[in-house]
PDB file of N, CA, C, O and CB in Angstrom:
ATOM      1  N   MET A   1      58.636  -2.404 -24.988  1.00  0.00           N
ATOM      2  CA  MET A   1      58.583  -3.851 -24.987  1.00  0.00           C
ATOM      3  C   MET A   1      57.596  -4.319 -23.929  1.00  0.00           C
ATOM      4  O   MET A   1      57.540  -3.755 -22.836  1.00  0.00           O
ATOM      5  CB  MET A   1      59.978  -4.452 -24.740  1.00  0.00           C
ATOM      6  N   ILE A   2      56.825  -5.336 -24.245  1.00  0.00           N
ATOM      7  CA  ILE A   2      55.921  -5.945 -23.277  1.00  0.00           C
ATOM      8  C   ILE A   2      56.292  -7.414 -23.144  1.00  0.00           C
ATOM      9  O   ILE A   2      56.845  -8.010 -24.067  1.00  0.00           O
ATOM     10  CB  ILE A   2      54.425  -5.775 -23.703  1.00  0.00           C
ATOM     11  N   GLU A   3      55.985  -7.987 -21.997  1.00  0.00           N
ATOM     12  CA  GLU A   3      56.196  -9.411 -21.782  1.00  0.00           C
ATOM     13  C   GLU A   3      54.904  -9.994 -21.250  1.00  0.00           C
ATOM     14  O   GLU A   3      54.462  -9.637 -20.158  1.00  0.00           O
ATOM     15  CB  GLU A   3      57.383  -9.678 -20.804  1.00  0.00           C
ATOM     16  N   ILE A   4      54.292 -10.890 -22.016  1.00  0.00           N
ATOM     17  CA  ILE A   4      53.022 -11.492 -21.625  1.00  0.00           C
ATOM     18  C   ILE A   4      53.045 -12.971 -21.956  1.00  0.00           C
ATOM     19  O   ILE A   4      53.844 -13.424 -22.776  1.00  0.00           O
ATOM     20  CB  ILE A   4      51.834 -10.794 -22.328  1.00  0.00           C
ATOM     21  N   ALA A   5      52.168 -13.715 -21.316  1.00  0.00           N
ATOM     22  CA  ALA A   5      51.967 -15.129 -21.642  1.00  0.00           C
ATOM     23  C   ALA A   5      50.607 -15.241 -22.296  1.00  0.00           C
ATOM     24  O   ALA A   5      49.617 -14.749 -21.754  1.00  0.00           O
ATOM     25  CB  ALA A   5      52.071 -16.054 -20.365  1.00  0.00           C
ATOM     26  N   GLN A   6      50.541 -15.876 -23.444  1.00  0.00           N
ATOM     27  CA  GLN A   6      49.296 -16.024 -24.179  1.00  0.00           C
ATOM     28  C   GLN A   6      49.115 -17.475 -24.581  1.00  0.00           C
ATOM     29  O   GLN A   6      50.088 -18.162 -24.889  1.00  0.00           O
ATOM     30  CB  GLN A   6      49.274 -15.109 -25.416  1.00  0.00           C
ATOM     31  N   LYS A   7      47.885 -17.942 -24.582  1.00  0.00           N
ATOM     32  CA  LYS A   7      47.548 -19.269 -25.078  1.00  0.00           C
ATOM     33  C   LYS A   7      47.412 -19.213 -26.597  1.00  0.00           C
ATOM     34  O   LYS A   7      47.004 -18.195 -27.156  1.00  0.00           O
ATOM     35  CB  LYS A   7      46.239 -19.794 -24.421  1.00  0.00           C
ATOM     36  N   ILE A   8      47.755 -20.305 -27.251  1.00  0.00           N
ATOM     37  CA  ILE A   8      47.498 -20.432 -28.682  1.00  0.00           C
ATOM     38  C   ILE A   8      46.026 -20.800 -28.820  1.00  0.00           C
ATOM     39  O   ILE A   8      45.559 -21.760 -28.208  1.00  0.00           O
ATOM     40  CB  ILE A   8      48.445 -21.512 -29.368  1.00  0.00           C
ATOM     41  N   ILE A   9      45.299 -20.030 -29.627  1.00  0.00           N
ATOM     42  CA  ILE A   9      43.860 -20.248 -29.798  1.00  0.00           C
ATOM     43  C   ILE A   9      43.553 -20.540 -31.257  1.00  0.00           C
ATOM     44  O   ILE A   9      44.360 -20.259 -32.143  1.00  0.00           O
ATOM     45  CB  ILE A   9      43.053 -19.022 -29.311  1.00  0.00           C
ATOM     46  N   GLN A  10      42.381 -21.104 -31.496  1.00  0.00           N
ATOM     47  CA  GLN A  10      41.935 -21.343 -32.863  1.00  0.00           C
ATOM     48  C   GLN A  10      41.346 -20.060 -33.423  1.00  0.00           C
ATOM     49  O   GLN A  10      40.514 -19.416 -32.785  1.00  0.00           O
ATOM     50  CB  GLN A  10      40.898 -22.497 -32.920  1.00  0.00           C
ATOM     51  N   VAL A  11      41.783 -19.694 -34.618  1.00  0.00           N
ATOM     52  CA  VAL A  11      41.267 -18.531 -35.331  1.00  0.00           C
ATOM     53  C   VAL A  11      40.865 -19.029 -36.716  1.00  0.00           C
ATOM     54  O   VAL A  11      41.699 -19.150 -37.613  1.00  0.00           O
ATOM     55  CB  VAL A  11      42.337 -17.352 -35.410  1.00  0.00           C
ATOM     56  N   GLY A  12      39.579 -19.313 -36.872  1.00  0.00           N
ATOM     57  CA  GLY A  12      39.128 -19.937 -38.115  1.00  0.00           C
ATOM     58  C   GLY A  12      39.733 -21.316 -38.230  1.00  0.00           C
ATOM     59  O   GLY A  12      39.582 -22.137 -37.325  1.00  0.00           O
ATOM     60  N   SER A  13      40.423 -21.586 -39.339  1.00  0.00           N
ATOM     61  CA  SER A  13      41.081 -22.877 -39.506  1.00  0.00           C
ATOM     62  C   SER A  13      42.563 -22.798 -39.156  1.00  0.00           C
ATOM     63  O   SER A  13      43.312 -23.744 -39.400  1.00  0.00           O
ATOM     64  CB  SER A  13      40.908 -23.374 -40.936  1.00  0.00           C
ATOM     65  N   SER A  14      42.985 -21.679 -38.587  1.00  0.00           N
ATOM     66  CA  SER A  14      44.381 -21.471 -38.197  1.00  0.00           C
ATOM     67  C   SER A  14      44.502 -21.395 -36.682  1.00  0.00           C
ATOM     68  O   SER A  14      43.499 -21.426 -35.970  1.00  0.00           O
ATOM     69  CB  SER A  14      44.942 -20.188 -38.840  1.00  0.00           C
ATOM     70  N   ASP A  15      45.717 -21.298 -36.199  1.00  0.00           N
ATOM     71  CA  ASP A  15      45.994 -21.055 -34.787  1.00  0.00           C
ATOM     72  C   ASP A  15      46.650 -19.690 -34.665  1.00  0.00           C
ATOM     73  O   ASP A  15      47.292 -19.222 -35.605  1.00  0.00           O
ATOM     74  CB  ASP A  15      46.901 -22.174 -34.177  1.00  0.00           C
ATOM     75  N   GLY A  16      46.493 -19.047 -33.507  1.00  0.00           N
ATOM     76  CA  GLY A  16      47.084 -17.740 -33.333  1.00  0.00           C
ATOM     77  C   GLY A  16      47.102 -17.313 -31.884  1.00  0.00           C
ATOM     78  O   GLY A  16      46.604 -18.014 -31.004  1.00  0.00           O
ATOM     79  N   VAL A  17      47.680 -16.161 -31.651  1.00  0.00           N
ATOM     80  CA  VAL A  17      47.681 -15.523 -30.338  1.00  0.00           C
ATOM     81  C   VAL A  17      47.144 -14.110 -30.513  1.00  0.00           C
ATOM     82  O   VAL A  17      47.193 -13.551 -31.609  1.00  0.00           O
ATOM     83  CB  VAL A  17      49.118 -15.515 -29.698  1.00  0.00           C
ATOM     84  N   THR A  18      46.633 -13.537 -29.435  1.00  0.00           N
ATOM     85  CA  THR A  18      46.081 -12.186 -29.509  1.00  0.00           C
ATOM     86  C   THR A  18      46.867 -11.252 -28.610  1.00  0.00           C
ATOM     87  O   THR A  18      47.520 -11.679 -27.658  1.00  0.00           O
ATOM     88  CB  THR A  18      44.593 -12.179 -29.118  1.00  0.00           C
ATOM     89  N   LEU A  19      46.793  -9.975 -28.928  1.00  0.00           N
ATOM     90  CA  LEU A  19      47.357  -8.919 -28.087  1.00  0.00           C
ATOM     91  C   LEU A  19      46.223  -7.981 -27.723  1.00  0.00           C
ATOM     92  O   LEU A  19      45.409  -7.616 -28.572  1.00  0.00           O
ATOM     93  CB  LEU A  19      48.525  -8.151 -28.812  1.00  0.00           C
ATOM     94  N   SER A  20      46.173  -7.593 -26.464  1.00  0.00           N
ATOM     95  CA  SER A  20      45.099  -6.705 -26.013  1.00  0.00           C
ATOM     96  C   SER A  20      45.313  -5.288 -26.538  1.00  0.00           C
ATOM     97  O   SER A  20      46.430  -4.895 -26.873  1.00  0.00           O
ATOM     98  CB  SER A  20      45.017  -6.694 -24.476  1.00  0.00           C
ATOM     99  N   LYS A  21      44.223  -4.536 -26.601  1.00  0.00           N
ATOM    100  CA  LYS A  21      44.329  -3.130 -27.007  1.00  0.00           C
ATOM    101  C   LYS A  21      45.237  -2.369 -26.049  1.00  0.00           C
ATOM    102  O   LYS A  21      45.984  -1.481 -26.459  1.00  0.00           O
ATOM    103  CB  LYS A  21      42.932  -2.468 -27.059  1.00  0.00           C
ATOM    104  N   LYS A  22      45.166  -2.726 -24.769  1.00  0.00           N
ATOM    105  CA  LYS A  22      45.999  -2.078 -23.750  1.00  0.00           C
ATOM    106  C   LYS A  22      47.484  -2.299 -24.053  1.00  0.00           C
ATOM    107  O   LYS A  22      48.279  -1.360 -24.000  1.00  0.00           O
ATOM    108  CB  LYS A  22      45.651  -2.619 -22.339  1.00  0.00           C
ATOM    109  N   ASP A  23      47.854  -3.543 -24.370  1.00  0.00           N
ATOM    110  CA  ASP A  23      49.255  -3.834 -24.681  1.00  0.00           C
ATOM    111  C   ASP A  23      49.692  -3.158 -25.973  1.00  0.00           C
ATOM    112  O   ASP A  23      50.811  -2.653 -26.063  1.00  0.00           O
ATOM    113  CB  ASP A  23      49.473  -5.340 -24.785  1.00  0.00           C
ATOM    114  N   LEU A  24      48.815  -3.146 -26.971  1.00  0.00           N
ATOM    115  CA  LEU A  24      49.157  -2.459 -28.224  1.00  0.00           C
ATOM    116  C   LEU A  24      49.351  -0.963 -27.989  1.00  0.00           C
ATOM    117  O   LEU A  24      50.253  -0.348 -28.558  1.00  0.00           O
ATOM    118  CB  LEU A  24      48.060  -2.690 -29.282  1.00  0.00           C
ATOM    119  N   ALA A  25      48.492  -0.382 -27.143  1.00  0.00           N
ATOM    120  CA  ALA A  25      48.626   1.044 -26.837  1.00  0.00           C
ATOM    121  C   ALA A  25      49.951   1.320 -26.119  1.00  0.00           C
ATOM    122  O   ALA A  25      50.607   2.329 -26.379  1.00  0.00           O
ATOM    123  CB  ALA A  25      47.438   1.525 -25.972  1.00  0.00           C
ATOM    124  N   ARG A  26      50.334   0.422 -25.219  1.00  0.00           N
ATOM    125  CA  ARG A  26      51.620   0.583 -24.518  1.00  0.00           C
ATOM    126  C   ARG A  26      52.786   0.576 -25.494  1.00  0.00           C
ATOM    127  O   ARG A  26      53.793   1.249 -25.273  1.00  0.00           O
ATOM    128  CB  ARG A  26      51.809  -0.528 -23.477  1.00  0.00           C
ATOM    129  N   LEU A  27      52.648  -0.187 -26.576  1.00  0.00           N
ATOM    130  CA  LEU A  27      53.693  -0.242 -27.601  1.00  0.00           C
ATOM    131  C   LEU A  27      53.607   0.922 -28.585  1.00  0.00           C
ATOM    132  O   LEU A  27      54.564   1.218 -29.300  1.00  0.00           O
ATOM    133  CB  LEU A  27      53.607  -1.553 -28.357  1.00  0.00           C
ATOM    134  N   GLY A  28      52.447   1.575 -28.611  1.00  0.00           N
ATOM    135  CA  GLY A  28      52.224   2.614 -29.614  1.00  0.00           C
ATOM    136  C   GLY A  28      51.909   1.996 -30.971  1.00  0.00           C
ATOM    137  O   GLY A  28      52.124   2.625 -32.008  1.00  0.00           O
ATOM    138  N   ALA A  29      51.395   0.751 -30.967  1.00  0.00           N
ATOM    139  CA  ALA A  29      51.108   0.030 -32.196  1.00  0.00           C
ATOM    140  C   ALA A  29      49.615   0.049 -32.480  1.00  0.00           C
ATOM    141  O   ALA A  29      48.795   0.232 -31.580  1.00  0.00           O
ATOM    142  CB  ALA A  29      51.620  -1.412 -32.110  1.00  0.00           C
ATOM    143  N   LYS A  30      49.282  -0.145 -33.748  1.00  0.00           N
ATOM    144  CA  LYS A  30      47.875  -0.194 -34.143  1.00  0.00           C
ATOM    145  C   LYS A  30      47.701  -1.248 -35.227  1.00  0.00           C
ATOM    146  O   LYS A  30      48.683  -1.742 -35.783  1.00  0.00           O
ATOM    147  CB  LYS A  30      47.382   1.198 -34.641  1.00  0.00           C
ATOM    148  N   ARG A  31      46.449  -1.592 -35.528  1.00  0.00           N
ATOM    149  CA  ARG A  31      46.141  -2.582 -36.553  1.00  0.00           C
ATOM    150  C   ARG A  31      46.829  -2.192 -37.864  1.00  0.00           C
ATOM    151  O   ARG A  31      46.755  -1.045 -38.304  1.00  0.00           O
ATOM    152  CB  ARG A  31      44.605  -2.709 -36.753  1.00  0.00           C
ATOM    153  N   GLY A  32      47.493  -3.162 -38.469  1.00  0.00           N
ATOM    154  CA  GLY A  32      48.206  -2.925 -39.722  1.00  0.00           C
ATOM    155  C   GLY A  32      49.694  -2.713 -39.539  1.00  0.00           C
ATOM    156  O   GLY A  32      50.460  -2.871 -40.490  1.00  0.00           O
ATOM    157  N   ASP A  33      50.130  -2.352 -38.314  1.00  0.00           N
ATOM    158  CA  ASP A  33      51.556  -2.200 -38.050  1.00  0.00           C
ATOM    159  C   ASP A  33      52.226  -3.579 -38.048  1.00  0.00           C
ATOM    160  O   ASP A  33      51.568  -4.597 -37.829  1.00  0.00           O
ATOM    161  CB  ASP A  33      51.792  -1.468 -36.695  1.00  0.00           C
ATOM    162  N   THR A  34      53.512  -3.599 -38.287  1.00  0.00           N
ATOM    163  CA  THR A  34      54.293  -4.829 -38.223  1.00  0.00           C
ATOM    164  C   THR A  34      55.015  -4.884 -36.891  1.00  0.00           C
ATOM    165  O   THR A  34      55.638  -3.907 -36.474  1.00  0.00           O
ATOM    166  CB  THR A  34      55.297  -4.919 -39.398  1.00  0.00           C
ATOM    167  N   LEU A  35      54.932  -6.028 -36.223  1.00  0.00           N
ATOM    168  CA  LEU A  35      55.598  -6.219 -34.945  1.00  0.00           C
ATOM    169  C   LEU A  35      56.724  -7.228 -35.106  1.00  0.00           C
ATOM    170  O   LEU A  35      56.603  -8.183 -35.873  1.00  0.00           O
ATOM    171  CB  LEU A  35      54.597  -6.685 -33.866  1.00  0.00           C
ATOM    172  N   TYR A  36      57.807  -7.019 -34.392  1.00  0.00           N
ATOM    173  CA  TYR A  36      58.881  -7.996 -34.299  1.00  0.00           C
ATOM    174  C   TYR A  36      58.644  -8.776 -33.021  1.00  0.00           C
ATOM    175  O   TYR A  36      58.620  -8.192 -31.938  1.00  0.00           O
ATOM    176  CB  TYR A  36      60.304  -7.317 -34.314  1.00  0.00           C
ATOM    177  N   LEU A  37      58.467 -10.098 -33.128  1.00  0.00           N
ATOM    178  CA  LEU A  37      58.152 -10.927 -31.971  1.00  0.00           C
ATOM    179  C   LEU A  37      59.292 -11.898 -31.688  1.00  0.00           C
ATOM    180  O   LEU A  37      59.891 -12.465 -32.602  1.00  0.00           O
ATOM    181  CB  LEU A  37      56.838 -11.694 -32.195  1.00  0.00           C
ATOM    182  N   LYS A  38      59.575 -12.072 -30.415  1.00  0.00           N
ATOM    183  CA  LYS A  38      60.517 -13.095 -29.959  1.00  0.00           C
ATOM    184  C   LYS A  38      59.724 -13.960 -28.989  1.00  0.00           C
ATOM    185  O   LYS A  38      59.273 -13.468 -27.954  1.00  0.00           O
ATOM    186  CB  LYS A  38      61.831 -12.465 -29.277  1.00  0.00           C
ATOM    187  N   VAL A  39      59.546 -15.234 -29.305  1.00  0.00           N
ATOM    188  CA  VAL A  39      58.681 -16.089 -28.499  1.00  0.00           C
ATOM    189  C   VAL A  39      59.429 -17.297 -27.963  1.00  0.00           C
ATOM    190  O   VAL A  39      60.436 -17.729 -28.525  1.00  0.00           O
ATOM    191  CB  VAL A  39      57.484 -16.542 -29.312  1.00  0.00           C
ATOM    192  N   GLU A  40      58.916 -17.829 -26.869  1.00  0.00           N
ATOM    193  CA  GLU A  40      59.412 -19.082 -26.324  1.00  0.00           C
ATOM    194  C   GLU A  40      58.243 -19.818 -25.699  1.00  0.00           C
ATOM    195  O   GLU A  40      57.284 -19.192 -25.248  1.00  0.00           O
ATOM    196  CB  GLU A  40      60.549 -18.844 -25.286  1.00  0.00           C
ATOM    197  N   LEU A  41      58.310 -21.119 -25.668  1.00  0.00           N
ATOM    198  CA  LEU A  41      57.256 -21.927 -25.084  1.00  0.00           C
ATOM    199  C   LEU A  41      57.280 -21.758 -23.570  1.00  0.00           C
ATOM    200  O   LEU A  41      58.328 -21.911 -22.944  1.00  0.00           O
ATOM    201  CB  LEU A  41      57.415 -23.415 -25.478  1.00  0.00           C
ATOM    202  N   ALA A  42      56.129 -21.442 -22.981  1.00  0.00           N
ATOM    203  CA  ALA A  42      56.052 -21.117 -21.554  1.00  0.00           C
ATOM    204  C   ALA A  42      56.010 -22.343 -20.668  1.00  0.00           C
ATOM    205  O   ALA A  42      56.174 -22.208 -19.455  1.00  0.00           O
ATOM    206  CB  ALA A  42      54.845 -20.275 -21.286  1.00  0.00           C
ATOM    207  N   GLN A  43      55.800 -23.520 -21.203  1.00  0.00           N
ATOM    208  CA  GLN A  43      55.736 -24.707 -20.359  1.00  0.00           C
ATOM    209  C   GLN A  43      57.026 -24.852 -19.566  1.00  0.00           C
ATOM    210  O   GLN A  43      58.130 -24.721 -20.093  1.00  0.00           O
ATOM    211  CB  GLN A  43      55.479 -25.967 -21.206  1.00  0.00           C
ATOM    212  N   GLY A  44      56.842 -25.128 -18.280  1.00  0.00           N
ATOM    213  CA  GLY A  44      57.993 -25.277 -17.415  1.00  0.00           C
ATOM    214  C   GLY A  44      58.483 -23.975 -16.815  1.00  0.00           C
ATOM    215  O   GLY A  44      59.413 -23.980 -16.009  1.00  0.00           O
ATOM    216  N   HIS A  45      57.880 -22.870 -17.188  1.00  0.00           N
ATOM    217  CA  HIS A  45      58.256 -21.578 -16.627  1.00  0.00           C
ATOM    218  C   HIS A  45      57.274 -21.250 -15.510  1.00  0.00           C
ATOM    219  O   HIS A  45      56.128 -20.884 -15.773  1.00  0.00           O
ATOM    220  CB  HIS A  45      58.267 -20.456 -17.723  1.00  0.00           C
ATOM    221  N   ASP A  46      57.720 -21.379 -14.269  1.00  0.00           N
ATOM    222  CA  ASP A  46      56.840 -21.208 -13.114  1.00  0.00           C
ATOM    223  C   ASP A  46      56.179 -19.843 -13.070  1.00  0.00           C
ATOM    224  O   ASP A  46      55.037 -19.733 -12.626  1.00  0.00           O
ATOM    225  CB  ASP A  46      57.611 -21.426 -11.849  1.00  0.00           C
ATOM    226  N   LYS A  47      56.870 -18.795 -13.521  1.00  0.00           N
ATOM    227  CA  LYS A  47      56.286 -17.455 -13.421  1.00  0.00           C
ATOM    228  C   LYS A  47      55.042 -17.298 -14.288  1.00  0.00           C
ATOM    229  O   LYS A  47      54.215 -16.423 -14.032  1.00  0.00           O
ATOM    230  CB  LYS A  47      57.313 -16.412 -13.815  1.00  0.00           C
ATOM    231  N   HIS A  48      54.902 -18.140 -15.311  1.00  0.00           N
ATOM    232  CA  HIS A  48      53.741 -18.057 -16.184  1.00  0.00           C
ATOM    233  C   HIS A  48      52.657 -19.073 -15.830  1.00  0.00           C
ATOM    234  O   HIS A  48      51.519 -18.935 -16.280  1.00  0.00           O
ATOM    235  CB  HIS A  48      54.166 -18.252 -17.611  1.00  0.00           C
ATOM    236  N   GLN A  49      52.983 -20.075 -15.043  1.00  0.00           N
ATOM    237  CA  GLN A  49      52.049 -21.162 -14.807  1.00  0.00           C
ATOM    238  C   GLN A  49      50.766 -20.698 -14.136  1.00  0.00           C
ATOM    239  O   GLN A  49      49.685 -21.162 -14.501  1.00  0.00           O
ATOM    240  CB  GLN A  49      52.702 -22.219 -13.970  1.00  0.00           C
ATOM    241  N   LYS A  50      50.856 -19.791 -13.159  1.00  0.00           N
ATOM    242  CA  LYS A  50      49.651 -19.302 -12.487  1.00  0.00           C
ATOM    243  C   LYS A  50      48.741 -18.592 -13.486  1.00  0.00           C
ATOM    244  O   LYS A  50      47.528 -18.801 -13.474  1.00  0.00           O
ATOM    245  CB  LYS A  50      50.022 -18.350 -11.326  1.00  0.00           C
ATOM    246  N   LEU A  51      49.311 -17.762 -14.344  1.00  0.00           N
ATOM    247  CA  LEU A  51      48.528 -17.060 -15.364  1.00  0.00           C
ATOM    248  C   LEU A  51      47.863 -18.052 -16.314  1.00  0.00           C
ATOM    249  O   LEU A  51      46.691 -17.895 -16.657  1.00  0.00           O
ATOM    250  CB  LEU A  51      49.420 -16.087 -16.155  1.00  0.00           C
ATOM    251  N   LEU A  52      48.601 -19.066 -16.737  1.00  0.00           N
ATOM    252  CA  LEU A  52      48.031 -20.065 -17.641  1.00  0.00           C
ATOM    253  C   LEU A  52      46.916 -20.848 -16.963  1.00  0.00           C
ATOM    254  O   LEU A  52      45.904 -21.151 -17.596  1.00  0.00           O
ATOM    255  CB  LEU A  52      49.118 -21.022 -18.132  1.00  0.00           C
ATOM    256  N   ASP A  53      47.082 -21.178 -15.696  1.00  0.00           N
ATOM    257  CA  ASP A  53      46.035 -21.880 -14.954  1.00  0.00           C
ATOM    258  C   ASP A  53      44.782 -21.019 -14.822  1.00  0.00           C
ATOM    259  O   ASP A  53      43.665 -21.510 -14.985  1.00  0.00           O
ATOM    260  CB  ASP A  53      46.544 -22.285 -13.564  1.00  0.00           C
ATOM    261  N   GLU A  54      44.970 -19.729 -14.524  1.00  0.00           N
ATOM    262  CA  GLU A  54      43.833 -18.814 -14.417  1.00  0.00           C
ATOM    263  C   GLU A  54      43.126 -18.662 -15.756  1.00  0.00           C
ATOM    264  O   GLU A  54      41.897 -18.598 -15.807  1.00  0.00           O
ATOM    265  CB  GLU A  54      44.292 -17.445 -13.908  1.00  0.00           C
ATOM    266  N   TYR A  55      43.891 -18.605 -16.835  1.00  0.00           N
ATOM    267  CA  TYR A  55      43.298 -18.512 -18.174  1.00  0.00           C
ATOM    268  C   TYR A  55      42.453 -19.752 -18.470  1.00  0.00           C
ATOM    269  O   TYR A  55      41.327 -19.643 -18.954  1.00  0.00           O
ATOM    270  CB  TYR A  55      44.402 -18.346 -19.248  1.00  0.00           C
ATOM    271  N   ASP A  56      43.006 -20.926 -18.177  1.00  0.00           N
ATOM    272  CA  ASP A  56      42.257 -22.167 -18.411  1.00  0.00           C
ATOM    273  C   ASP A  56      40.947 -22.173 -17.629  1.00  0.00           C
ATOM    274  O   ASP A  56      39.911 -22.577 -18.159  1.00  0.00           O
ATOM    275  CB  ASP A  56      43.107 -23.389 -18.022  1.00  0.00           C
ATOM    276  N   ALA A  57      40.984 -21.729 -16.372  1.00  0.00           N
ATOM    277  CA  ALA A  57      39.771 -21.682 -15.549  1.00  0.00           C
ATOM    278  C   ALA A  57      38.761 -20.698 -16.136  1.00  0.00           C
ATOM    279  O   ALA A  57      37.562 -20.976 -16.164  1.00  0.00           O
ATOM    280  CB  ALA A  57      40.116 -21.288 -14.096  1.00  0.00           C
ATOM    281  N   PHE A  58      39.247 -19.546 -16.605  1.00  0.00           N
ATOM    282  CA  PHE A  58      38.374 -18.533 -17.205  1.00  0.00           C
ATOM    283  C   PHE A  58      37.696 -19.082 -18.459  1.00  0.00           C
ATOM    284  O   PHE A  58      36.487 -18.935 -18.637  1.00  0.00           O
ATOM    285  CB  PHE A  58      39.177 -17.259 -17.548  1.00  0.00           C
ATOM    286  N   VAL A  59      38.483 -19.712 -19.318  1.00  0.00           N
ATOM    287  CA  VAL A  59      37.927 -20.263 -20.557  1.00  0.00           C
ATOM    288  C   VAL A  59      36.925 -21.373 -20.245  1.00  0.00           C
ATOM    289  O   VAL A  59      35.889 -21.478 -20.902  1.00  0.00           O
ATOM    290  CB  VAL A  59      39.053 -20.800 -21.467  1.00  0.00           C
ATOM    291  N   SER A  60      37.229 -22.191 -19.254  1.00  0.00           N
ATOM    292  CA  SER A  60      36.289 -23.250 -18.879  1.00  0.00           C
ATOM    293  C   SER A  60      34.957 -22.670 -18.430  1.00  0.00           C
ATOM    294  O   SER A  60      33.896 -23.204 -18.751  1.00  0.00           O
ATOM    295  CB  SER A  60      36.879 -24.120 -17.769  1.00  0.00           C
ATOM    296  N   GLN A  61      35.021 -21.570 -17.684  1.00  0.00           N
ATOM    297  CA  GLN A  61      33.796 -20.985 -17.145  1.00  0.00           C
ATOM    298  C   GLN A  61      33.065 -20.107 -18.157  1.00  0.00           C
ATOM    299  O   GLN A  61      31.838 -20.158 -18.239  1.00  0.00           O
ATOM    300  CB  GLN A  61      34.117 -20.174 -15.913  1.00  0.00           C
ATOM    301  N   TYR A  62      33.793 -19.305 -18.926  1.00  0.00           N
ATOM    302  CA  TYR A  62      33.156 -18.295 -19.772  1.00  0.00           C
ATOM    303  C   TYR A  62      33.375 -18.478 -21.272  1.00  0.00           C
ATOM    304  O   TYR A  62      32.899 -17.659 -22.060  1.00  0.00           O
ATOM    305  CB  TYR A  62      33.647 -16.958 -19.380  1.00  0.00           C
ATOM    306  N   GLY A  63      34.076 -19.520 -21.683  1.00  0.00           N
ATOM    307  CA  GLY A  63      34.408 -19.698 -23.099  1.00  0.00           C
ATOM    308  C   GLY A  63      33.200 -19.704 -24.019  1.00  0.00           C
ATOM    309  O   GLY A  63      33.184 -19.001 -25.030  1.00  0.00           O
ATOM    310  N   GLN A  64      32.195 -20.487 -23.678  1.00  0.00           N
ATOM    311  CA  GLN A  64      31.011 -20.560 -24.538  1.00  0.00           C
ATOM    312  C   GLN A  64      30.267 -19.233 -24.572  1.00  0.00           C
ATOM    313  O   GLN A  64      29.767 -18.832 -25.623  1.00  0.00           O
ATOM    314  CB  GLN A  64      30.075 -21.669 -24.062  1.00  0.00           C
ATOM    315  N   THR A  65      30.187 -18.551 -23.444  1.00  0.00           N
ATOM    316  CA  THR A  65      29.529 -17.236 -23.402  1.00  0.00           C
ATOM    317  C   THR A  65      30.241 -16.254 -24.319  1.00  0.00           C
ATOM    318  O   THR A  65      29.593 -15.504 -25.049  1.00  0.00           O
ATOM    319  CB  THR A  65      29.498 -16.686 -21.960  1.00  0.00           C
ATOM    320  N   LEU A  66      31.567 -16.251 -24.289  1.00  0.00           N
ATOM    321  CA  LEU A  66      32.333 -15.351 -25.149  1.00  0.00           C
ATOM    322  C   LEU A  66      32.126 -15.698 -26.628  1.00  0.00           C
ATOM    323  O   LEU A  66      32.020 -14.800 -27.464  1.00  0.00           O
ATOM    324  CB  LEU A  66      33.829 -15.417 -24.792  1.00  0.00           C
ATOM    325  N   LYS A  67      32.069 -16.992 -26.953  1.00  0.00           N
ATOM    326  CA  LYS A  67      31.816 -17.389 -28.339  1.00  0.00           C
ATOM    327  C   LYS A  67      30.423 -16.932 -28.782  1.00  0.00           C
ATOM    328  O   LYS A  67      30.244 -16.474 -29.910  1.00  0.00           O
ATOM    329  CB  LYS A  67      31.954 -18.921 -28.497  1.00  0.00           C
ATOM    330  N   ASN A  68      29.448 -17.060 -27.892  1.00  0.00           N
ATOM    331  CA  ASN A  68      28.085 -16.613 -28.214  1.00  0.00           C
ATOM    332  C   ASN A  68      28.047 -15.110 -28.457  1.00  0.00           C
ATOM    333  O   ASN A  68      27.405 -14.654 -29.403  1.00  0.00           O
ATOM    334  CB  ASN A  68      27.114 -16.986 -27.081  1.00  0.00           C
ATOM    335  N   LEU A  69      28.717 -14.347 -27.626  1.00  0.00           N
ATOM    336  CA  LEU A  69      28.767 -12.893 -27.805  1.00  0.00           C
ATOM    337  C   LEU A  69      29.471 -12.510 -29.104  1.00  0.00           C
ATOM    338  O   LEU A  69      29.045 -11.585 -29.796  1.00  0.00           O
ATOM    339  CB  LEU A  69      29.477 -12.240 -26.619  1.00  0.00           C
ATOM    340  N   ALA A  70      30.539 -13.218 -29.430  1.00  0.00           N
ATOM    341  CA  ALA A  70      31.300 -12.899 -30.648  1.00  0.00           C
ATOM    342  C   ALA A  70      30.487 -13.169 -31.906  1.00  0.00           C
ATOM    343  O   ALA A  70      30.703 -12.529 -32.935  1.00  0.00           O
ATOM    344  CB  ALA A  70      32.597 -13.707 -30.692  1.00  0.00           C
ATOM    345  N   SER A  71      29.556 -14.109 -31.829  1.00  0.00           N
ATOM    346  CA  SER A  71      28.783 -14.454 -33.039  1.00  0.00           C
ATOM    347  C   SER A  71      27.577 -13.552 -33.242  1.00  0.00           C
ATOM    348  O   SER A  71      26.858 -13.708 -34.229  1.00  0.00           O
ATOM    349  CB  SER A  71      28.320 -15.897 -32.969  1.00  0.00           C
ATOM    350  N   LYS A  72      27.335 -12.612 -32.334  1.00  0.00           N
ATOM    351  CA  LYS A  72      26.174 -11.704 -32.465  1.00  0.00           C
ATOM    352  C   LYS A  72      26.524 -10.509 -33.296  1.00  0.00           C
ATOM    353  O   LYS A  72      25.680  -9.641 -33.514  1.00  0.00           O
ATOM    354  CB  LYS A  72      25.673 -11.245 -31.097  1.00  0.00           C
TER     355      LYS A  72
END
């Protein structure tokens, strides 16, 4: 089991969350496997707020660069 905080992102015309290869490897999961997920909204959870703030800062600084790289 892993416990992570993830932002909901736009994926095409849908919304979604991602899991890192590192986290999938820790689970022993791979593309095509089915995962059982238990989720809760992180707002108001202090232990996740720092991570969410850091993510927002990262996306603000590098978001466009990452989009440019993904489109190559």
